[in-house]
N, C-alpha and C positions, 0 to 999 in steps of 0.2 A: 853238752852232747846229747843228753836225753831229749832235750827240747827239739833238736834238729831231727832226731829219729822219730819223735812223735809227729812232727810235721810231715816227714816222708811217709809214715804209715797212713796218715790222714789223706794225703794226696793219692797214694796207691789205692786205698779203699774207694775214694771218690772216682778214680779212673775205672776201677772194676765195676762199680755200680753204674757209671755212665755208659760203659760199653754194654753192660747187661741190659740197660734200658733200650739201647739201640737194637740189640738182638731181640728183645721182647716185642718191639714194634714189628719186627719181621717174622714173628711167630715162634721164636726160640727163647723161652723165658728161663732156661736152666741156669745161665750165668747170673741173672738178676736174683733168682731165688737163692743160689749158693752164696752170692755176695751179701745178700741181706741176712742170711743165717750167720755168716762169718762176722758181719758187723754187729749183730745182736749178741753173739757169743762174746766178742771182744768187749763190748760195752758192759755186759753183765759180769765178766770175769775181772776186767781191769778197771773200768770206770766206776763200778759200784763196790770195789774192794775197800775194806777199812784200812786206814793208814797206820 
């Protein structure tokens, strides 16, 4: 179950970053910046956590 939730989270982050890139091309970088910060925060909190 955790594996499926991890895949879902990865797809959602990918969708947010992709949408943010499309908006950034049109001059609105707020979603890309927010998504990037969320991604880096999740990576540092979850990905770099000791087991």
